[in-house]
PDB file of N, CA, C, O and CB in Angstrom:
ATOM      1  N   MET A   1      65.247 121.922  30.579  1.00  0.00           N
ATOM      2  CA  MET A   1      64.630 123.361  31.086  1.00  0.00           C
ATOM      3  C   MET A   1      65.385 124.466  30.615  1.00  0.00           C
ATOM      4  O   MET A   1      66.603 124.290  30.642  1.00  0.00           O
ATOM      5  CB  MET A   1      64.592 123.527  32.660  1.00  0.00           C
ATOM      6  N   ASP A   2      64.932 125.690  30.140  1.00  0.00           N
ATOM      7  CA  ASP A   2      65.610 126.682  29.825  1.00  0.00           C
ATOM      8  C   ASP A   2      66.308 127.429  30.840  1.00  0.00           C
ATOM      9  O   ASP A   2      65.817 127.624  31.952  1.00  0.00           O
ATOM     10  CB  ASP A   2      64.894 127.370  29.207  1.00  0.00           C
ATOM     11  N   THR A   3      67.475 127.866  30.477  1.00  0.00           N
ATOM     12  CA  THR A   3      68.124 128.692  31.360  1.00  0.00           C
ATOM     13  C   THR A   3      67.571 129.892  31.821  1.00  0.00           C
ATOM     14  O   THR A   3      66.893 130.561  31.041  1.00  0.00           O
ATOM     15  CB  THR A   3      69.188 128.971  30.892  1.00  0.00           C
ATOM     16  N   VAL A   4      67.802 130.355  33.247  1.00  0.00           N
ATOM     17  CA  VAL A   4      66.875 131.435  33.640  1.00  0.00           C
ATOM     18  C   VAL A   4      67.425 132.590  33.108  1.00  0.00           C
ATOM     19  O   VAL A   4      68.617 132.686  32.816  1.00  0.00           O
ATOM     20  CB  VAL A   4      66.651 131.586  35.122  1.00  0.00           C
ATOM     21  N   VAL A   5      66.475 133.610  32.948  1.00  0.00           N
ATOM     22  CA  VAL A   5      66.986 134.804  32.125  1.00  0.00           C
ATOM     23  C   VAL A   5      67.688 135.595  33.270  1.00  0.00           C
ATOM     24  O   VAL A   5      67.306 135.604  34.440  1.00  0.00           O
ATOM     25  CB  VAL A   5      65.722 135.733  31.291  1.00  0.00           C
ATOM     26  N   ASP A   6      68.735 136.238  32.784  1.00  0.00           N
ATOM     27  CA  ASP A   6      69.670 137.310  33.670  1.00  0.00           C
ATOM     28  C   ASP A   6      68.923 138.566  33.719  1.00  0.00           C
ATOM     29  O   ASP A   6      68.498 139.115  32.702  1.00  0.00           O
ATOM     30  CB  ASP A   6      71.223 137.653  32.996  1.00  0.00           C
ATOM     31  N   SER A   7      68.747 139.065  35.019  1.00  0.00           N
ATOM     32  CA  SER A   7      68.203 140.314  34.960  1.00  0.00           C
ATOM     33  C   SER A   7      69.021 141.187  34.520  1.00  0.00           C
ATOM     34  O   SER A   7      68.420 142.087  33.934  1.00  0.00           O
ATOM     35  CB  SER A   7      67.743 140.720  36.036  1.00  0.00           C
ATOM     36  N   LYS A   8      70.311 141.339  34.547  1.00  0.00           N
ATOM     37  CA  LYS A   8      71.261 142.114  34.214  1.00  0.00           C
ATOM     38  C   LYS A   8      71.336 142.317  32.806  1.00  0.00           C
ATOM     39  O   LYS A   8      71.567 143.445  32.370  1.00  0.00           O
ATOM     40  CB  LYS A   8      72.357 141.679  34.709  1.00  0.00           C
ATOM     41  N   ALA A   9      71.138 141.189  31.927  1.00  0.00           N
ATOM     42  CA  ALA A   9      70.985 141.253  30.561  1.00  0.00           C
ATOM     43  C   ALA A   9      69.610 142.094  30.032  1.00  0.00           C
ATOM     44  O   ALA A   9      69.626 142.921  29.120  1.00  0.00           O
ATOM     45  CB  ALA A   9      70.990 139.787  30.095  1.00  0.00           C
ATOM     46  N   VAL A  10      68.405 141.688  30.822  1.00  0.00           N
ATOM     47  CA  VAL A  10      67.496 142.594  30.711  1.00  0.00           C
ATOM     48  C   VAL A  10      67.553 144.085  30.993  1.00  0.00           C
ATOM     49  O   VAL A  10      66.868 144.820  30.283  1.00  0.00           O
ATOM     50  CB  VAL A  10      66.703 142.157  31.314  1.00  0.00           C
ATOM     51  N   ASN A  11      68.239 144.562  31.878  1.00  0.00           N
ATOM     52  CA  ASN A  11      68.655 145.925  32.336  1.00  0.00           C
ATOM     53  C   ASN A  11      69.502 146.373  31.259  1.00  0.00           C
ATOM     54  O   ASN A  11      69.232 147.483  30.801  1.00  0.00           O
ATOM     55  CB  ASN A  11      69.409 145.969  33.743  1.00  0.00           C
ATOM     56  N   ASP A  12      70.556 145.683  30.714  1.00  0.00           N
ATOM     57  CA  ASP A  12      71.363 146.244  29.734  1.00  0.00           C
ATOM     58  C   ASP A  12      70.602 146.430  28.276  1.00  0.00           C
ATOM     59  O   ASP A  12      70.837 147.288  27.426  1.00  0.00           O
ATOM     60  CB  ASP A  12      72.603 145.343  29.629  1.00  0.00           C
ATOM     61  N   CYS A  13      69.683 145.437  28.244  1.00  0.00           N
ATOM     62  CA  CYS A  13      68.774 145.762  27.043  1.00  0.00           C
ATOM     63  C   CYS A  13      67.937 147.194  27.124  1.00  0.00           C
ATOM     64  O   CYS A  13      67.871 148.097  26.289  1.00  0.00           O
ATOM     65  CB  CYS A  13      67.693 144.544  26.917  1.00  0.00           C
ATOM     66  N   LEU A  14      67.404 147.089  28.256  1.00  0.00           N
ATOM     67  CA  LEU A  14      66.584 148.343  28.450  1.00  0.00           C
ATOM     68  C   LEU A  14      67.388 149.795  28.454  1.00  0.00           C
ATOM     69  O   LEU A  14      67.020 150.884  28.013  1.00  0.00           O
ATOM     70  CB  LEU A  14      65.844 148.177  29.838  1.00  0.00           C
ATOM     71  N   ASP A  15      68.409 149.478  29.002  1.00  0.00           N
ATOM     72  CA  ASP A  15      69.562 150.766  28.889  1.00  0.00           C
ATOM     73  C   ASP A  15      69.621 151.164  27.492  1.00  0.00           C
ATOM     74  O   ASP A  15      69.810 152.372  27.344  1.00  0.00           O
ATOM     75  CB  ASP A  15      71.208 150.348  29.356  1.00  0.00           C
ATOM     76  N   LYS A  16      69.514 150.492  26.447  1.00  0.00           N
ATOM     77  CA  LYS A  16      69.560 150.774  24.975  1.00  0.00           C
ATOM     78  C   LYS A  16      68.512 151.904  24.698  1.00  0.00           C
ATOM     79  O   LYS A  16      68.799 152.866  23.986  1.00  0.00           O
ATOM     80  CB  LYS A  16      69.230 149.417  24.086  1.00  0.00           C
ATOM     81  N   ILE A  17      67.040 151.721  25.404  1.00  0.00           N
ATOM     82  CA  ILE A  17      66.162 152.411  24.898  1.00  0.00           C
ATOM     83  C   ILE A  17      65.827 153.472  26.007  1.00  0.00           C
ATOM     84  O   ILE A  17      65.063 154.401  25.747  1.00  0.00           O
ATOM     85  CB  ILE A  17      65.087 151.562  24.418  1.00  0.00           C
ATOM     86  N   ARG A  18      66.380 153.334  27.201  1.00  0.00           N
ATOM     87  CA  ARG A  18      66.108 154.317  28.234  1.00  0.00           C
ATOM     88  C   ARG A  18      66.355 155.745  27.965  1.00  0.00           C
ATOM     89  O   ARG A  18      65.545 156.619  28.272  1.00  0.00           O
ATOM     90  CB  ARG A  18      66.833 153.998  29.334  1.00  0.00           C
ATOM     91  N   PRO A  19      67.543 155.981  27.356  1.00  0.00           N
ATOM     92  CA  PRO A  19      67.697 157.598  27.006  1.00  0.00           C
ATOM     93  C   PRO A  19      66.344 158.188  26.079  1.00  0.00           C
ATOM     94  O   PRO A  19      65.869 159.306  26.280  1.00  0.00           O
ATOM     95  CB  PRO A  19      69.268 157.839  25.979  1.00  0.00           C
ATOM     96  N   TYR A  20      65.888 157.354  25.170  1.00  0.00           N
ATOM     97  CA  TYR A  20      64.831 158.035  24.487  1.00  0.00           C
ATOM     98  C   TYR A  20      63.602 158.198  25.293  1.00  0.00           C
ATOM     99  O   TYR A  20      62.751 159.043  25.012  1.00  0.00           O
ATOM    100  CB  TYR A  20      64.512 157.348  23.277  1.00  0.00           C
ATOM    101  N   ILE A  21      63.496 157.258  26.454  1.00  0.00           N
ATOM    102  CA  ILE A  21      62.206 157.415  27.227  1.00  0.00           C
ATOM    103  C   ILE A  21      62.525 158.448  28.111  1.00  0.00           C
ATOM    104  O   ILE A  21      61.670 159.330  28.184  1.00  0.00           O
ATOM    105  CB  ILE A  21      61.686 156.138  27.992  1.00  0.00           C
ATOM    106  N   GLN A  22      63.582 158.587  28.845  1.00  0.00           N
ATOM    107  CA  GLN A  22      63.850 159.713  29.634  1.00  0.00           C
ATOM    108  C   GLN A  22      63.897 161.275  28.964  1.00  0.00           C
ATOM    109  O   GLN A  22      63.720 162.368  29.503  1.00  0.00           O
ATOM    110  CB  GLN A  22      65.136 159.382  30.232  1.00  0.00           C
ATOM    111  N   HIS A  23      64.154 160.977  27.812  1.00  0.00           N
ATOM    112  CA  HIS A  23      63.854 162.247  27.000  1.00  0.00           C
ATOM    113  C   HIS A  23      62.695 162.956  27.020  1.00  0.00           C
ATOM    114  O   HIS A  23      62.616 164.182  26.941  1.00  0.00           O
ATOM    115  CB  HIS A  23      63.959 162.032  25.794  1.00  0.00           C
ATOM    116  N   ASP A  24      61.679 162.088  27.141  1.00  0.00           N
ATOM    117  CA  ASP A  24      60.385 162.516  27.217  1.00  0.00           C
ATOM    118  C   ASP A  24      59.656 162.793  28.609  1.00  0.00           C
ATOM    119  O   ASP A  24      58.498 163.192  28.731  1.00  0.00           O
ATOM    120  CB  ASP A  24      59.710 161.592  26.536  1.00  0.00           C
ATOM    121  N   GLY A  25      60.493 162.525  29.561  1.00  0.00           N
ATOM    122  CA  GLY A  25      60.193 162.617  30.944  1.00  0.00           C
ATOM    123  C   GLY A  25      59.763 161.600  31.628  1.00  0.00           C
ATOM    124  O   GLY A  25      59.052 161.729  32.625  1.00  0.00           O
ATOM    125  N   GLY A  26      60.217 160.293  31.079  1.00  0.00           N
ATOM    126  CA  GLY A  26      59.691 159.021  31.796  1.00  0.00           C
ATOM    127  C   GLY A  26      60.837 157.973  31.963  1.00  0.00           C
ATOM    128  O   GLY A  26      62.006 158.265  31.712  1.00  0.00           O
ATOM    129  N   ASP A  27      60.528 156.990  32.310  1.00  0.00           N
ATOM    130  CA  ASP A  27      61.647 155.781  32.540  1.00  0.00           C
ATOM    131  C   ASP A  27      60.780 154.422  32.518  1.00  0.00           C
ATOM    132  O   ASP A  27      59.551 154.359  32.544  1.00  0.00           O
ATOM    133  CB  ASP A  27      62.555 155.930  34.179  1.00  0.00           C
ATOM    134  N   ILE A  28      61.601 153.458  32.471  1.00  0.00           N
ATOM    135  CA  ILE A  28      61.160 152.160  32.506  1.00  0.00           C
ATOM    136  C   ILE A  28      61.859 151.497  33.596  1.00  0.00           C
ATOM    137  O   ILE A  28      63.078 151.629  33.701  1.00  0.00           O
ATOM    138  CB  ILE A  28      61.343 151.487  31.237  1.00  0.00           C
ATOM    139  N   GLU A  29      61.240 150.849  34.352  1.00  0.00           N
ATOM    140  CA  GLU A  29      61.690 150.053  35.595  1.00  0.00           C
ATOM    141  C   GLU A  29      61.521 148.243  35.318  1.00  0.00           C
ATOM    142  O   GLU A  29      60.488 147.651  35.006  1.00  0.00           O
ATOM    143  CB  GLU A  29      60.596 150.628  37.004  1.00  0.00           C
ATOM    144  N   LEU A  30      62.767 147.713  35.529  1.00  0.00           N
ATOM    145  CA  LEU A  30      62.359 146.455  35.549  1.00  0.00           C
ATOM    146  C   LEU A  30      62.190 145.842  36.899  1.00  0.00           C
ATOM    147  O   LEU A  30      63.028 145.885  37.799  1.00  0.00           O
ATOM    148  CB  LEU A  30      63.201 145.754  34.810  1.00  0.00           C
ATOM    149  N   LEU A  31      60.700 145.111  36.961  1.00  0.00           N
ATOM    150  CA  LEU A  31      60.168 144.804  38.428  1.00  0.00           C
ATOM    151  C   LEU A  31      60.761 143.373  38.550  1.00  0.00           C
ATOM    152  O   LEU A  31      60.863 142.959  39.705  1.00  0.00           O
ATOM    153  CB  LEU A  31      58.343 144.858  38.646  1.00  0.00           C
ATOM    154  N   GLY A  32      61.106 142.678  37.706  1.00  0.00           N
ATOM    155  CA  GLY A  32      61.449 141.305  37.967  1.00  0.00           C
ATOM    156  C   GLY A  32      61.261 140.298  36.759  1.00  0.00           C
ATOM    157  O   GLY A  32      60.705 140.572  35.696  1.00  0.00           O
ATOM    158  N   VAL A  33      61.847 139.036  37.126  1.00  0.00           N
ATOM    159  CA  VAL A  33      61.766 137.803  36.071  1.00  0.00           C
ATOM    160  C   VAL A  33      61.190 136.838  36.958  1.00  0.00           C
ATOM    161  O   VAL A  33      61.629 136.607  38.085  1.00  0.00           O
ATOM    162  CB  VAL A  33      63.261 137.228  35.360  1.00  0.00           C
ATOM    163  N   ASP A  34      60.175 136.264  36.421  1.00  0.00           N
ATOM    164  CA  ASP A  34      59.683 135.058  37.278  1.00  0.00           C
ATOM    165  C   ASP A  34      60.272 133.679  36.674  1.00  0.00           C
ATOM    166  O   ASP A  34      60.970 133.614  35.662  1.00  0.00           O
ATOM    167  CB  ASP A  34      57.971 134.998  37.282  1.00  0.00           C
ATOM    168  N   GLU A  35      59.875 132.610  37.460  1.00  0.00           N
ATOM    169  CA  GLU A  35      60.510 131.263  37.169  1.00  0.00           C
ATOM    170  C   GLU A  35      60.084 130.724  35.784  1.00  0.00           C
ATOM    171  O   GLU A  35      60.611 129.710  35.328  1.00  0.00           O
ATOM    172  CB  GLU A  35      60.105 130.204  38.286  1.00  0.00           C
ATOM    173  N   PHE A  36      59.160 131.385  35.138  1.00  0.00           N
ATOM    174  CA  PHE A  36      59.015 130.846  33.701  1.00  0.00           C
ATOM    175  C   PHE A  36      59.524 131.811  32.602  1.00  0.00           C
ATOM    176  O   PHE A  36      59.236 131.756  31.406  1.00  0.00           O
ATOM    177  CB  PHE A  36      57.505 130.538  33.401  1.00  0.00           C
ATOM    178  N   ASN A  37      60.475 132.861  33.330  1.00  0.00           N
ATOM    179  CA  ASN A  37      61.266 133.539  32.517  1.00  0.00           C
ATOM    180  C   ASN A  37      60.319 134.514  31.784  1.00  0.00           C
ATOM    181  O   ASN A  37      60.617 134.722  30.607  1.00  0.00           O
ATOM    182  CB  ASN A  37      62.054 132.610  31.629  1.00  0.00           C
ATOM    183  N   VAL A  38      59.221 135.155  32.274  1.00  0.00           N
ATOM    184  CA  VAL A  38      58.479 136.079  32.015  1.00  0.00           C
ATOM    185  C   VAL A  38      59.133 137.424  32.693  1.00  0.00           C
ATOM    186  O   VAL A  38      59.455 137.399  33.881  1.00  0.00           O
ATOM    187  CB  VAL A  38      57.136 135.681  32.436  1.00  0.00           C
ATOM    188  N   VAL A  39      59.302 138.516  31.949  1.00  0.00           N
ATOM    189  CA  VAL A  39      59.949 139.756  32.319  1.00  0.00           C
ATOM    190  C   VAL A  39      58.750 140.776  32.891  1.00  0.00           C
ATOM    191  O   VAL A  39      57.709 140.837  32.236  1.00  0.00           O
ATOM    192  CB  VAL A  39      60.772 140.384  30.968  1.00  0.00           C
ATOM    193  N   TYR A  40      58.848 141.352  33.767  1.00  0.00           N
ATOM    194  CA  TYR A  40      57.836 142.298  34.176  1.00  0.00           C
ATOM    195  C   TYR A  40      58.474 143.656  34.436  1.00  0.00           C
ATOM    196  O   TYR A  40      59.424 143.798  35.205  1.00  0.00           O
ATOM    197  CB  TYR A  40      57.095 141.795  35.421  1.00  0.00           C
ATOM    198  N   VAL A  41      57.859 144.721  33.705  1.00  0.00           N
ATOM    199  CA  VAL A  41      58.359 146.038  33.721  1.00  0.00           C
ATOM    200  C   VAL A  41      57.306 147.189  34.065  1.00  0.00           C
ATOM    201  O   VAL A  41      56.107 146.909  34.065  1.00  0.00           O
ATOM    202  CB  VAL A  41      58.958 146.272  32.400  1.00  0.00           C
ATOM    203  N   SER A  42      57.653 148.220  34.299  1.00  0.00           N
ATOM    204  CA  SER A  42      56.731 149.095  34.648  1.00  0.00           C
ATOM    205  C   SER A  42      57.083 150.728  34.183  1.00  0.00           C
ATOM    206  O   SER A  42      58.217 151.107  34.475  1.00  0.00           O
ATOM    207  CB  SER A  42      56.586 148.886  36.154  1.00  0.00           C
ATOM    208  N   PHE A  43      56.411 151.461  33.661  1.00  0.00           N
ATOM    209  CA  PHE A  43      56.621 152.776  33.176  1.00  0.00           C
ATOM    210  C   PHE A  43      56.615 153.708  34.508  1.00  0.00           C
ATOM    211  O   PHE A  43      55.877 153.491  35.469  1.00  0.00           O
ATOM    212  CB  PHE A  43      55.460 153.180  32.061  1.00  0.00           C
ATOM    213  N   LYS A  44      57.578 154.815  34.420  1.00  0.00           N
ATOM    214  CA  LYS A  44      57.680 155.618  35.563  1.00  0.00           C
ATOM    215  C   LYS A  44      57.471 157.230  34.768  1.00  0.00           C
ATOM    216  O   LYS A  44      57.698 157.443  33.577  1.00  0.00           O
ATOM    217  CB  LYS A  44      59.296 155.295  36.448  1.00  0.00           C
ATOM    218  N   GLY A  45      57.047 158.120  35.649  1.00  0.00           N
ATOM    219  CA  GLY A  45      57.061 159.573  35.192  1.00  0.00           C
ATOM    220  C   GLY A  45      56.078 159.865  34.167  1.00  0.00           C
ATOM    221  O   GLY A  45      54.901 159.529  34.297  1.00  0.00           O
ATOM    222  N   ALA A  46      56.524 160.482  33.148  1.00  0.00           N
ATOM    223  CA  ALA A  46      55.471 160.962  31.988  1.00  0.00           C
ATOM    224  C   ALA A  46      54.923 159.758  31.385  1.00  0.00           C
ATOM    225  O   ALA A  46      53.808 159.843  30.871  1.00  0.00           O
ATOM    226  CB  ALA A  46      56.152 161.884  30.763  1.00  0.00           C
ATOM    227  N   CYS A  47      55.608 158.535  31.373  1.00  0.00           N
ATOM    228  CA  CYS A  47      54.971 157.563  30.571  1.00  0.00           C
ATOM    229  C   CYS A  47      53.768 156.703  31.402  1.00  0.00           C
ATOM    230  O   CYS A  47      53.119 155.805  30.865  1.00  0.00           O
ATOM    231  CB  CYS A  47      56.132 156.606  30.028  1.00  0.00           C
ATOM    232  N   GLN A  48      53.621 157.055  32.540  1.00  0.00           N
ATOM    233  CA  GLN A  48      52.618 156.499  33.361  1.00  0.00           C
ATOM    234  C   GLN A  48      51.342 157.355  32.672  1.00  0.00           C
ATOM    235  O   GLN A  48      51.287 158.567  32.463  1.00  0.00           O
ATOM    236  CB  GLN A  48      52.924 156.734  35.113  1.00  0.00           C
ATOM    237  N   GLY A  49      50.500 156.491  32.436  1.00  0.00           N
ATOM    238  CA  GLY A  49      49.063 156.938  31.764  1.00  0.00           C
ATOM    239  C   GLY A  49      49.274 157.871  30.425  1.00  0.00           C
ATOM    240  O   GLY A  49      48.351 158.594  30.048  1.00  0.00           O
ATOM    241  N   CYS A  50      50.326 157.831  29.836  1.00  0.00           N
ATOM    242  CA  CYS A  50      50.513 158.069  28.483  1.00  0.00           C
ATOM    243  C   CYS A  50      49.611 157.382  27.448  1.00  0.00           C
ATOM    244  O   CYS A  50      49.487 156.165  27.581  1.00  0.00           O
ATOM    245  CB  CYS A  50      51.792 157.751  28.224  1.00  0.00           C
ATOM    246  N   MET A  51      49.039 157.910  26.555  1.00  0.00           N
ATOM    247  CA  MET A  51      48.284 157.096  25.751  1.00  0.00           C
ATOM    248  C   MET A  51      48.930 156.266  24.712  1.00  0.00           C
ATOM    249  O   MET A  51      48.397 155.322  24.128  1.00  0.00           O
ATOM    250  CB  MET A  51      47.401 157.841  25.186  1.00  0.00           C
ATOM    251  N   MET A  52      50.253 156.755  24.520  1.00  0.00           N
ATOM    252  CA  MET A  52      51.285 156.240  23.389  1.00  0.00           C
ATOM    253  C   MET A  52      52.067 154.844  24.358  1.00  0.00           C
ATOM    254  O   MET A  52      52.475 153.858  23.746  1.00  0.00           O
ATOM    255  CB  MET A  52      52.660 157.800  22.828  1.00  0.00           C
ATOM    256  N   ALA A  53      52.165 154.918  25.558  1.00  0.00           N
ATOM    257  CA  ALA A  53      52.841 153.802  26.396  1.00  0.00           C
ATOM    258  C   ALA A  53      52.523 152.624  25.762  1.00  0.00           C
ATOM    259  O   ALA A  53      53.378 152.089  25.057  1.00  0.00           O
ATOM    260  CB  ALA A  53      52.410 153.711  27.885  1.00  0.00           C
ATOM    261  N   SER A  54      51.153 152.002  25.930  1.00  0.00           N
ATOM    262  CA  SER A  54      51.131 150.601  25.370  1.00  0.00           C
ATOM    263  C   SER A  54      51.494 150.295  23.960  1.00  0.00           C
ATOM    264  O   SER A  54      51.811 149.181  23.543  1.00  0.00           O
ATOM    265  CB  SER A  54      49.871 150.108  25.513  1.00  0.00           C
ATOM    266  N   GLU A  55      51.412 151.453  23.229  1.00  0.00           N
ATOM    267  CA  GLU A  55      51.961 151.160  21.946  1.00  0.00           C
ATOM    268  C   GLU A  55      53.566 151.017  21.838  1.00  0.00           C
ATOM    269  O   GLU A  55      54.124 150.147  21.170  1.00  0.00           O
ATOM    270  CB  GLU A  55      51.494 152.235  21.047  1.00  0.00           C
ATOM    271  N   ASP A  56      54.157 151.914  22.528  1.00  0.00           N
ATOM    272  CA  ASP A  56      55.575 152.062  22.715  1.00  0.00           C
ATOM    273  C   ASP A  56      56.101 150.586  23.312  1.00  0.00           C
ATOM    274  O   ASP A  56      57.106 149.993  22.920  1.00  0.00           O
ATOM    275  CB  ASP A  56      55.883 153.382  23.764  1.00  0.00           C
ATOM    276  N   PHE A  57      55.277 150.187  24.243  1.00  0.00           N
ATOM    277  CA  PHE A  57      55.688 148.929  24.926  1.00  0.00           C
ATOM    278  C   PHE A  57      55.615 147.667  23.980  1.00  0.00           C
ATOM    279  O   PHE A  57      56.533 146.855  23.860  1.00  0.00           O
ATOM    280  CB  PHE A  57      54.765 148.699  26.181  1.00  0.00           C
ATOM    281  N   SER A  58      54.408 147.608  23.328  1.00  0.00           N
ATOM    282  CA  SER A  58      54.290 146.281  22.368  1.00  0.00           C
ATOM    283  C   SER A  58      54.926 146.507  21.194  1.00  0.00           C
ATOM    284  O   SER A  58      55.434 145.560  20.594  1.00  0.00           O
ATOM    285  CB  SER A  58      52.845 145.841  21.982  1.00  0.00           C
ATOM    286  N   GLY A  59      54.983 147.681  20.743  1.00  0.00           N
ATOM    287  CA  GLY A  59      55.934 147.735  19.271  1.00  0.00           C
ATOM    288  C   GLY A  59      57.383 148.067  19.296  1.00  0.00           C
ATOM    289  O   GLY A  59      58.077 148.271  18.301  1.00  0.00           O
ATOM    290  N   GLY A  60      57.774 148.100  20.561  1.00  0.00           N
ATOM    291  CA  GLY A  60      59.267 148.449  20.685  1.00  0.00           C
ATOM    292  C   GLY A  60      59.836 147.560  21.883  1.00  0.00           C
ATOM    293  O   GLY A  60      60.512 146.545  21.724  1.00  0.00           O
ATOM    294  N   ILE A  61      59.460 148.095  23.082  1.00  0.00           N
ATOM    295  CA  ILE A  61      60.125 147.428  24.103  1.00  0.00           C
ATOM    296  C   ILE A  61      60.018 146.121  24.321  1.00  0.00           C
ATOM    297  O   ILE A  61      61.015 145.439  24.555  1.00  0.00           O
ATOM    298  CB  ILE A  61      59.869 147.904  25.114  1.00  0.00           C
ATOM    299  N   LYS A  62      58.671 145.567  24.266  1.00  0.00           N
ATOM    300  CA  LYS A  62      58.659 144.066  24.128  1.00  0.00           C
ATOM    301  C   LYS A  62      59.472 143.138  23.069  1.00  0.00           C
ATOM    302  O   LYS A  62      60.049 142.070  23.274  1.00  0.00           O
ATOM    303  CB  LYS A  62      57.361 143.789  23.903  1.00  0.00           C
ATOM    304  N   GLU A  63      59.331 143.903  21.849  1.00  0.00           N
ATOM    305  CA  GLU A  63      59.987 143.178  20.622  1.00  0.00           C
ATOM    306  C   GLU A  63      61.557 143.072  20.962  1.00  0.00           C
ATOM    307  O   GLU A  63      62.288 142.110  20.725  1.00  0.00           O
ATOM    308  CB  GLU A  63      59.730 144.076  19.119  1.00  0.00           C
ATOM    309  N   LEU A  64      61.876 144.212  21.532  1.00  0.00           N
ATOM    310  CA  LEU A  64      63.463 144.164  21.674  1.00  0.00           C
ATOM    311  C   LEU A  64      64.045 143.205  22.739  1.00  0.00           C
ATOM    312  O   LEU A  64      65.047 142.502  22.606  1.00  0.00           O
ATOM    313  CB  LEU A  64      64.000 145.592  22.049  1.00  0.00           C
ATOM    314  N   LEU A  65      63.224 143.302  23.837  1.00  0.00           N
ATOM    315  CA  LEU A  65      63.606 142.216  24.896  1.00  0.00           C
ATOM    316  C   LEU A  65      63.353 140.835  24.262  1.00  0.00           C
ATOM    317  O   LEU A  65      64.236 139.977  24.278  1.00  0.00           O
ATOM    318  CB  LEU A  65      62.706 142.360  26.309  1.00  0.00           C
ATOM    319  N   LEU A  66      62.265 140.641  23.759  1.00  0.00           N
ATOM    320  CA  LEU A  66      62.224 139.024  23.170  1.00  0.00           C
ATOM    321  C   LEU A  66      63.217 138.881  22.097  1.00  0.00           C
ATOM    322  O   LEU A  66      63.646 137.738  21.943  1.00  0.00           O
ATOM    323  CB  LEU A  66      60.701 138.551  22.475  1.00  0.00           C
ATOM    324  N   GLU A  67      63.732 139.913  21.225  1.00  0.00           N
ATOM    325  CA  GLU A  67      64.735 139.480  20.336  1.00  0.00           C
ATOM    326  C   GLU A  67      66.113 139.355  21.002  1.00  0.00           C
ATOM    327  O   GLU A  67      66.886 138.525  20.522  1.00  0.00           O
ATOM    328  CB  GLU A  67      64.794 140.406  19.197  1.00  0.00           C
ATOM    329  N   GLU A  68      66.477 140.036  21.982  1.00  0.00           N
ATOM    330  CA  GLU A  68      67.835 140.459  22.253  1.00  0.00           C
ATOM    331  C   GLU A  68      68.245 139.664  23.544  1.00  0.00           C
ATOM    332  O   GLU A  68      69.432 139.426  23.769  1.00  0.00           O
ATOM    333  CB  GLU A  68      67.940 142.085  22.440  1.00  0.00           C
ATOM    334  N   VAL A  69      67.307 139.286  24.332  1.00  0.00           N
ATOM    335  CA  VAL A  69      67.664 138.621  25.662  1.00  0.00           C
ATOM    336  C   VAL A  69      67.450 137.132  25.573  1.00  0.00           C
ATOM    337  O   VAL A  69      66.297 136.783  25.317  1.00  0.00           O
ATOM    338  CB  VAL A  69      66.795 139.197  26.859  1.00  0.00           C
ATOM    339  N   PRO A  70      68.227 136.330  25.715  1.00  0.00           N
ATOM    340  CA  PRO A  70      68.032 134.828  25.566  1.00  0.00           C
ATOM    341  C   PRO A  70      67.050 134.205  26.588  1.00  0.00           C
ATOM    342  O   PRO A  70      67.271 134.401  27.783  1.00  0.00           O
ATOM    343  CB  PRO A  70      69.402 134.111  25.717  1.00  0.00           C
ATOM    344  N   ASN A  71      66.037 133.507  26.227  1.00  0.00           N
ATOM    345  CA  ASN A  71      65.102 132.619  26.982  1.00  0.00           C
ATOM    346  C   ASN A  71      64.198 133.478  27.581  1.00  0.00           C
ATOM    347  O   ASN A  71      63.514 132.994  28.482  1.00  0.00           O
ATOM    348  CB  ASN A  71      65.747 131.721  28.023  1.00  0.00           C
ATOM    349  N   VAL A  72      64.012 134.810  27.247  1.00  0.00           N
ATOM    350  CA  VAL A  72      62.582 135.674  27.609  1.00  0.00           C
ATOM    351  C   VAL A  72      61.472 134.869  26.734  1.00  0.00           C
ATOM    352  O   VAL A  72      61.565 134.523  25.557  1.00  0.00           O
ATOM    353  CB  VAL A  72      62.640 137.563  27.056  1.00  0.00           C
ATOM    354  N   ARG A  73      60.421 134.672  27.619  1.00  0.00           N
ATOM    355  CA  ARG A  73      59.250 134.116  26.961  1.00  0.00           C
ATOM    356  C   ARG A  73      57.999 135.003  26.804  1.00  0.00           C
ATOM    357  O   ARG A  73      57.069 134.723  26.048  1.00  0.00           O
ATOM    358  CB  ARG A  73      58.870 132.948  27.681  1.00  0.00           C
ATOM    359  N   ASP A  74      58.059 136.042  27.547  1.00  0.00           N
ATOM    360  CA  ASP A  74      57.115 137.134  27.338  1.00  0.00           C
ATOM    361  C   ASP A  74      57.636 138.114  28.151  1.00  0.00           C
ATOM    362  O   ASP A  74      58.533 137.947  28.978  1.00  0.00           O
ATOM    363  CB  ASP A  74      55.660 136.841  27.650  1.00  0.00           C
ATOM    364  N   VAL A  75      56.904 139.413  27.836  1.00  0.00           N
ATOM    365  CA  VAL A  75      57.255 140.506  28.839  1.00  0.00           C
ATOM    366  C   VAL A  75      55.862 141.400  28.909  1.00  0.00           C
ATOM    367  O   VAL A  75      55.264 141.901  27.957  1.00  0.00           O
ATOM    368  CB  VAL A  75      58.686 141.474  28.301  1.00  0.00           C
ATOM    369  N   VAL A  76      55.552 141.448  30.185  1.00  0.00           N
ATOM    370  CA  VAL A  76      54.268 141.930  30.746  1.00  0.00           C
ATOM    371  C   VAL A  76      54.516 143.388  31.293  1.00  0.00           C
ATOM    372  O   VAL A  76      55.344 143.609  32.177  1.00  0.00           O
ATOM    373  CB  VAL A  76      53.727 140.924  31.929  1.00  0.00           C
ATOM    374  N   LEU A  77      53.804 144.288  30.755  1.00  0.00           N
ATOM    375  CA  LEU A  77      53.650 145.903  31.591  1.00  0.00           C
ATOM    376  C   LEU A  77      52.766 145.884  32.436  1.00  0.00           C
ATOM    377  O   LEU A  77      51.575 145.642  32.240  1.00  0.00           O
ATOM    378  CB  LEU A  77      53.237 147.186  30.775  1.00  0.00           C
ATOM    379  N   VAL A  78      53.377 146.179  33.598  1.00  0.00           N
ATOM    380  CA  VAL A  78      52.643 146.199  34.953  1.00  0.00           C
ATOM    381  C   VAL A  78      52.275 147.652  35.208  1.00  0.00           C
ATOM    382  O   VAL A  78      53.186 148.479  35.181  1.00  0.00           O
ATOM    383  CB  VAL A  78      53.570 145.607  36.202  1.00  0.00           C
ATOM    384  N   GLY A  79      50.820 148.112  35.493  1.00  0.00           N
ATOM    385  CA  GLY A  79      50.574 149.192  35.637  1.00  0.00           C
ATOM    386  C   GLY A  79      49.801 149.927  34.436  1.00  0.00           C
ATOM    387  O   GLY A  79      49.501 151.117  34.532  1.00  0.00           O
TER     388      GLY A  79
END
C-alpha cells in the first residue's frame, strides 16, 4: 500500500503558486486528501467562476501537485 499523502506537503506545494493566484484576487484552499490519496481543492475569491480557472487548474496546479507531492494519485477541483 502507498504511503498516505501528507497534507502539509500539499499545502507547501500550493504555497509556491498561491502568491500568483492571490495577485489576481483569488486563492486556493486544500479541502482534504482521501484514503485513495486523491487531493481535493477549491478556488476562492476572484477565481470562483473565472473562465480561466479550469485551465489554470488542469494545466498548472494539478500538474504541479502530481509531480511534486509523492503518492498523489489525482487532484480534483471542487466547486
